[in-house]
N, C-alpha and C positions, 0 to 999 in steps of 0.2 A: 725239290728239297724241302720246301715249306711243308708240304703234305707229310713228308717223312717225319718231321718233328711232331706234327699233330697226331700221328699214329703212335708215337712213343711216350709222350708225356702230357699230363693234364695239370693245369694250374688250379690250386684249391685256395680259396680265400674265405676267412671267417670274419664277421663284422658285427658290430653292435652300436647303433646310434652315431655313426660317423659318415653320414651320407655324402657330404660334399667331398671329403677326402677320398672316400671309396671311389666316387665317380672319376676323380682325377687319376687315381691308380689304374682303374680299368681303361681309361682313355690311353694311358701309357702302355699298358700290357697288350691291348688289342692292336696297337700300332707297331708292335715289334716285327722286325723282319722274320724272326723265328717264333712268331705268335703261336700259341697252343690253345686248345679248348680250355675254357674257364668255368669252374663251378664255384658259385658263391653261396655260402650258408649264412643267412641272415638270422642272427641270434635274437629274435623277438624285438627288433628295433621298433621304436615308436615315432621315428622321424621320417617315415615314408621311404626308407632305404630300398626295400624290395621293389616297390612300384617304380621308383626312379631308375633302378638298374634295368628292369624289364623294358621300360620305355626308351632308354638311351642305348642300351646294348642288347638287342634281341638275340644275338648269338650266344650270350652268356646264360648259362643255366643257373637259375635261382632256386634254392631250397629254403623254404620259410619254416624256421623252427618256432613252435609255439612258446618256447621258453629259452632263456639264455643258457646254452649248454657249455659256454666257455670253450676250452680247447677240444672238448669231446665232439664239437661240431665238425672237426676235421674227420673224425671217424665216420660220421654220417656221409660226408662227401666222398671219402675214399671208397666206401661200399658201392658207390654209383659209377665210378670211373671205369673205363674200358681199356685204358692204356696200361703198360707195365710199370710206369713210373708216375709219380706225382711231384709237383713243385709247390711247396707251401709258400704262400705270399700273404703277408698281413695287409690290412687295408691302408697301412702307411708305409709299405715297402714296394719297390718297383724293380723288377729284374731288368737288367740292362741288355742291349742287343747282343745276341750270340750266346748268352749265358744259359738259356733253356736248352739250346742245342748242345752246348758243351756238357751240361749235366747229363743229358740223355746219352751222349757219346761215352762219357765216363762209365755210366752204369751199364751200357752195352758191353764195353770192353773188359769190365772186371766183374764177373758173376758173383764173387764173394763180397762185393761192396754193397752195403745196405743203404748208406746215406753219404751224400757229398754235400758239404756246406761251403758256401761262398764267402767272399770278402765284402764286408759291409762298409759303405761310405755314407756318412751322415750329412744330410743337407742342412743348410744351404752351402756350406763351405766345402763339402765333400771330403771331410777329414775321416780317417779310419776310425771305426768304432773302437772304444777302449778295450773290448774283448779281443781284438785282433792279435796282439802279441802272444796271448795264450794259445791261440789256434795255430799261428805261424810257427811257433817254437815249441809245440807240444812235445813233451818228453815221453809220451806213451809209445812203447815199442810196437812195431807193426811188421807184417811180412814184407819181403823185398818187392813184391809186385804192387803194393799199394801206391797209387799215383799221387800221394800227398801225405802230409803229416797225419798220423793216426790220432783219432779223437775218441774220448769216452763221454762226450757231451755234444749236443747239437743245439743250434738256434733254429726253431722251426721256420720262421719267416725268411730264412736264408738258405734253406736246405731242400734238396731233391731226394726223394725216398723211393726205394724199390717197393712196389705194392706188396709183393710176396713177403718181404721182410716185415713190412708194416702189419700185415695180417698175422704173421708168425708170433708177434708179441701182443696182439689184440689192440694195437693202436695206443692212443693216449688214455691214461687211467681216468675214469670218471670220479675217482676219489679226489684227484688234484684240482679239477675244474680249470684253473688258469693260473699262471704265474710259476715259472720254473718247472712246468709239467714235463719239459723235454728231458730232464735229468733221469727220471725213472725210465722213461721210454728208451733212452740211450743205453742205460745199464742192462735193460732186458734184451736189447738187440745184441749187445756184446756177449751176454750170457748164452744166447742162442747161436753164437758163432759168427754173427754178421759184423763186418768191419765198417768203420766210419772214417772219413778223411776230410781235410780242408783243401780247397782249390783256390789258389791266388787269383786265377784268371776268370773265375766265375763271380761276377760283380752284381751286387744288389744295392740300390740306394734306399736310405731310410730317412723319412721326413717325420720325426716323432710327433705323434698327435698330442694336441693340448687337451683333447677330450678324454680324460682319464682321472681316476681317483688314486693319486700316488700313495696315499697312506694305506688304503685297502690293498693296493698292489704289493706294497712292502709286507703287509701282514700275510698275504697269500704266499709270497716268496719265502718268507721265513718258515711258515707252517709246512709248506711243501718240501723245503729242503730238509727239515727235521724228519718228516715222514719218510722221505727217501733214504736218509741215513739209517733210520730205525728198521726200515724194510730190507735193506740190501747190504749193509756194511757189518763186519764183525764188531764185537763189543768195544775193543780197544780203539778202533777207528771212529766208532760212534762218539765216544767220549771226547776224543781229541778234536774231531771236526765240530762237535757241538760248541765247544769252547770258542773255537775260531769264528764260527758263524755268529754267535751271540755277542762276541766282542766287537764285531763289525757293525752291529746294529745300534741305533740310539737307545739310550736307557729311558724309555718312555712308555706311555700307556699302549701305544700301538704294538710295540714289541712284546709287552706282557700279554696282550690280547692274542697275539700270534702264537706264543708259547702255550697259553691256556687252550687255544683251539687245537693245537697239535696234541696236547696231553689228552684231550677228550677222545682222540682217535686211537689211543693206545690199544684198546681191546681188539679192534679190527686189524691194527698193524701187527699185533702178536699172532693173530690167526693167519695172516698172509705173509709173514716174514719168510724170506728165502734169500740167504746170503749168497752174494755173487761168487763165482769160482775164483780160486786162488790167483790165476793169471790176470783176471780182471781187477781184482783187489790190488795186485802189485802195481798195475797201471794207475789206479786211483791214488795210491800213496805217492807215486812219483809226481802227480799233479798238485799235491797239497801246497808245496812251497809257492808256486806261481799263483795259486788261488788265494793264499794268505796275503800276498803282495799286490793283488789285483785291485785296481781302482774301479773296475767294472763290477766287482762283487761286493760293494758296500751297500748295505740295506738302508737306504735313505729315503726321504719323502714323507 
């Protein structure tokens, strides 16, 4: 049975200068009863990450990127996998026993399912991530066969993805780099007819890393959210959601910088703009109330 999982799903991890935490994550992931092959893309770390992984975990494949590709490093890894599914795992998340098998079983059983996203418990108290109510009670309508609440957004570090669906949309956009990059990816999957759902029993633990620049992460999140709005939503929704997004952010230099960065991208955004189909837009509108009230969608830091 263990080999059966290894033949179906590959774990993909991207990392940058978080060597110690990554090693802890890999120790956990390689010890799972349903452990799967692991590909790590090291985003030009300067802390010896790649050497440490190769020394401690010879079974893990390490791809050394000469520059920090952000989320696009996942695209590099997925091109190399031989299994039909991939499970994305951040360097500070750890899939729990049985969850990789459950993800593969779900994707096996439902050919129209492109992504299954699990339940996140935040260490050390193992409380549910604040985004959980939005996923558990998603109002997005889905087909009767869907094995969980239908989603129009995913969290990469908590999700397993059908490789064919991933390639169908070209993976993650190199425009976004990192920070909310999943939103555009999910909308493009939905546009292509792929379904996404949440699975309560697929559990991933998250030990948020202290090695991060929260202000820059906030800037990227705001910028990428605005770009995704401008790229995929009709004008009325763009204006309505822009107000909500900017109201949720601090009125400071970081927010102004994010908006300025987004505005500089308008020329390419207009060239690449492709509004989602009406059915997808209806689902997005249904999500707006929960997004407005969400404590997980406040741009702070």
